N, C-alpha and C positions, 0 to 999 in steps of 0.2 A: 435799252434794247427792248423791243416789244415782244410780248408773249407769243405773238403770231409769227415770230422769226422762223424762217424755213430751215431745212436740215443742214444747210451749209453755213448757218450763222450761229453765233454763240447763244446758248440758252439763257434766258433771264425771265424774271417775273416781277414786273413793276407794280406800283400801286394800282388799285382797281380802276381809278378814274382820274382824268385830268379835268381841267376847267370845262364844265358841260356847256352845250350850246343853247341858244334860244330857238324856238320854232315859231315861224310866222306864216300866217295865211293872208294873202292879199286878194280880196274879192274872188275867192275860188268858187267855181261852179262845176258841177259834174252831172251829166245826164246819161241815161241808159235808154235804149229802145224798149218800148213797152211790148211785152210778149203778144204776138199775134195782131198787133195794131201798128199804124203808122206813127202814132203819138210817142212822145218820150216821157220817161219818168225822171223827175229832177231829184237827185239824191243830195246834192249840195247846191245851195242857192246864194251866191255872193257872200260866202263866209269869209270874214276877216277876224283874226284873233292873234294874240301873241302870247307865247308861253315863256316865262322868264327862266334863265339858267338855274338849274337845280331845284325848281319848284315841283310840287305835286299838283297837277292840274286835272280836274275832273270834267268829264263831258257826260251829261245825263239826258236821256230822252227815251221815249217809248220805242217799241219795235217799229222799224221802218222810218225812223226819224232822220237817219243819215249818219249815225255814230260810226258804224263799221267802215263806211266809205271814207269818212274823215281820217280814220287811222290808215287806211290803205293808200291814201295819197301822201301821207307822211313818209311811208317806207317805199314808195315808188311802185307798189303793186297796181296802182291806178294812176293815170295822168289826168290832171284837171282839164276840163273842157276850156275853161277860161280862168284867168288869174294865175297866181304863183304860190307855191309852197316852198319855203326856205328852211333848211335845217343847218344850223351852224353857218349861216350866211350863204349856203350853196342852194341854188334852185334845183329842186329834185327833178322836176319835169324836163329839165334841159340835159340831164345826164345820159350818157350812152350806157351800153351794157356793162362795161368795165367800171364805169363810175358808179352805177347802181350797186354792183356787187361790193365795191369798197364802202359805199354808204351803209349798206345793210349790215356790214360787220360792226358798224357803230350804232346800230339800232337793234335792241333786243325786243323780242315779242313773247308775251305770255298769253296763252289761249284758254278759252272757257273749258274745253274738253281735253286739255293737257297736250295732245298731239305727240305723245311719246312713242318711240319705236319699240314695239312689243318684244322683238327678238334681241334687244340690247339691254344690258344691265343698267342700273342707275349710273354707274361710273361711265359706261360707254355712251349713254344718252347725253350726259353732260359734256363728254369729250367730243361728240360728233361735230359741232360747229368748228372746233379747233382743228380737227382732222381735215375738214373741208378747206380750211384756210391754210393748211400745210404746216402747222406748228410741229415742232420737234417733240418726240415722246417725253423726254425729261420735263419740258415745259408743260406739256399736257398733264402729266402726273402731278406736278406741283400745283397747277391751276385748279384742277378738278378737286384735289385734296383740300385746297383753300375754300372752294365753294361748298363742298360737302360739310365742312365745319361751319360755314356761314349759315347754311339752311338747316343744320341739325340732323344730318342724315349720314354721319360717318359710319354707322353700323349697318347701313343699307346699301353700301356701294356695290355689292355683288348680287343684290336682289333684282328681280325683273318687275316691270310695271304691274303685272297681274297679282303680284304679292304685296302691293302697296295699297294703303287707304287713299281716298280722294285727296285729302290734305297733303299726304306725302307725295303723291303724284304731282301736285301743283308746286310743291317745294322743289322737286326735280326740274319742273318746267322753269321755275324762276332761276335756279342755278344754271340751267342750260342757256337761258336768255342772257345771263351775265357772263358767260364763258369768254366772249371776245372783248370784254371790257367796254361795253357800250356806253355811249354818251347820252343816249335816249332809251328809255324803257317804255314800251307800249303795252298796255294791259287791256285785252279785249274780253270784258265780262269775266274776269279771272276768278271771281268768287261765286258766281251765280249758280254753279253746280254743287256748292258746298253748304253744309249746315252752318247755323249761326256761330257756334263756338269755333269751328274750323275757320270760318270767314274772318273772325277777329284775329286769330293767330296768323293768318296769311297777311292781313293788312298790317299787323304789327311788324311782321318780317319785312314788308315793303317799306314801311317807315324807317326801319333800321338800315336797310340797304341804302335808302336815300340819304340818311344821316351820315353813314360811313363813306359813301362813294361820291356824293354830290350829283348822282345821275338824275337827269330830268325825267320825271314820270308823267305820262299822259294816260289816264285810265278812262275807259268808257263803261257805263253801267246804266241800268234802269232802276237802281236802288239808291234812294237818297241817304239811307243809313251808311252806305259805303262812302259816299261823298262826305258826310258828316264826320266819319271816323278818320279820314286820311287826307283829304284834299285841302289845299290852302285857298285855291280859287276854283270856280266852277262856271261852266257855260251850259245853258239849257238849250237844247236843240229840238226843233219841231218843224216838220216839213222841209228839212234841209236848211233851215235858217237858224242862226243863233238869235234867240228871242230874248235872252237875258244872260248877263255875265257879271261876275264880280267876286269879291271875297266871299267865302262860304258863309261866314257869320252874317254878312250884310244881306245875302240872298235869303238866309233863314229868317232873319229879323224883319226884312222888308221886301218880300217877293212882289215883283211888279206885274207878273202875268198869271193868268188862271192856271197854266200848266205848272209853273213854279210853285204856286200856292198849293196845288194838289200834291206835288212831290213832298213839299215841306210838311204839310199837315199830316201826312202818313207817318212822319217820324216824331214830330214835336207835340202831338196830342192836341193840335189845333183843329183837327177835322171834326165835323159835326156828325155825331152818331146817326145811323140811318133812321131810327125811330123818331129822333128829334127833328131831323131834316124833313121828314114827312109831315110832322105836325106844325112846322113853321108857316106863318102867314106873313105876307108882305105888309099888311096893315095892322095897326094897333087893335087889340081886342079889349073890350071893356072888362075891367077887372083882371086882365091878364098880365103877363110879364114880357119884357123885352129881353131877347137873347143877344149878348154882346161878346165879341172876341176882344180880349186885351192882351197885347204882346209886351212882355217885360224884357228889357235888355240891360246889359251892363250891371252897375251896382244896384239898380232898382230890381233886378231879377231875384235877388235874395232879400230884399227889404219887405217889411210887412205892408205891402201896398194894398192888399184886399181890405184889411182892417182900416187902413187910412181912408180908403174910398168910402167905406161904410160910415165912418165917423164924420168925415168932411161933408158928405152929401146928406147925412142924416137919414139914410134909408137902409133897408135890408138888402144885402147883396148875397145872393146864393151862388155857390160854386157848383157848376154842372160837371165840369171836367177840367183837367189841366195837369201840367207837369213843369218842373224846372230842370233843365239839363245844362251841360257845358259843351260848347262848340268852339274848337280852337282855343281852349283854355279860358274862355269867357262865358259867364252865366247867361242863360236864355230861358225865358218862361213863356208859356202860351196857355191862356185860360179862357174857358167859356163861362160867362156869368149870366145870371138872370136878375133883373131889377124890375120894379113896377113899371108898367108900360106907358104911364103918362109922360108927356114930353118933358116936364120939368125934372123928373127923376132921371130919365135917359140923358138929358142934356147936362145935368149936374155931374153924373157919373163920368161921362166922357170928358167934361171940362177938368175934373180932378185928375183923371188919368193923364190927359195931355199936359197938365201943369207939372206933373212928375216926369215928363219926357217919355211917356208911354204912347203907343199907338192903340187906337180902339175903333171898332166899327160895330154897327148894328146889323145883325144877321137876319133878324125877323122877330116875330111875336108868337107867343103861345098862350093858351088858356091857363 
């Protein structure tokens, strides 16, 4: 018996989740009229993607890239202009009002600015979706108590939003989103208003929710650190198009587009410092040095590759910057190196790197 049983049904509280659905976009486009002009703004442009059941799927892009529209067509707040969006095999755009209401009870939403009702306590904010669905009071009491325990706010049940920190407000938002036992959880920049430490705790909570319930999570963000911390796969969106998609580790290790490289370098230490970027020349400089980026992946990320490069090539290798991190449990390293600018030294360094299965590129030359 479902927790949303009405007053004339027996109360019950089943497990939080059943087998979660997949989400699929088939060539979805969505346009809006441009303000004050006859032209249109394309928010989504022939987007096709598939989210596997139970996975945490990230969508990253800059402001105006189409991220929020992508979420809104999943929960039926917007209809595609062309193409189809399917949730659990149901075409969202084909549903009538009753069908959309039923769908939205299976889709939880977490907002950037929490969207809590200021006149309601923590308990009543979490209970609100259940009340709208007509759940019986005993079932509401049991379900809200379960969720307060899950998000660690048992002692805040009688408090009001104004009495909570930002992280606590977002925990209430997560509990509210889970109230109707959703099969899909949509996160709209849920951590961008939070400090780094609180962000980590919220992402850890979402990871735990995913592990406990099997709920499919789609999160949008403009922060690659969020993707790195929680997502299994990621899509990079720009100008309404998915320009890159894949396992998070693969996108970090081998970004294919300038946009993805920009997002990745902000997290992995592979970005070129401003002062060095200004000094780079595209042509070799007599007596100067070549600046190389070398990406270390897998077992090689923790091996003494830099010293091997130096010994094998017989040249001095200078480390300008770099770091080794772990992404999805696998090691990943990104280094900026400087070697003598003559072609033989550059070629030898790149050859040794590639012989060890590493990727390397010349960024430019400095004196």
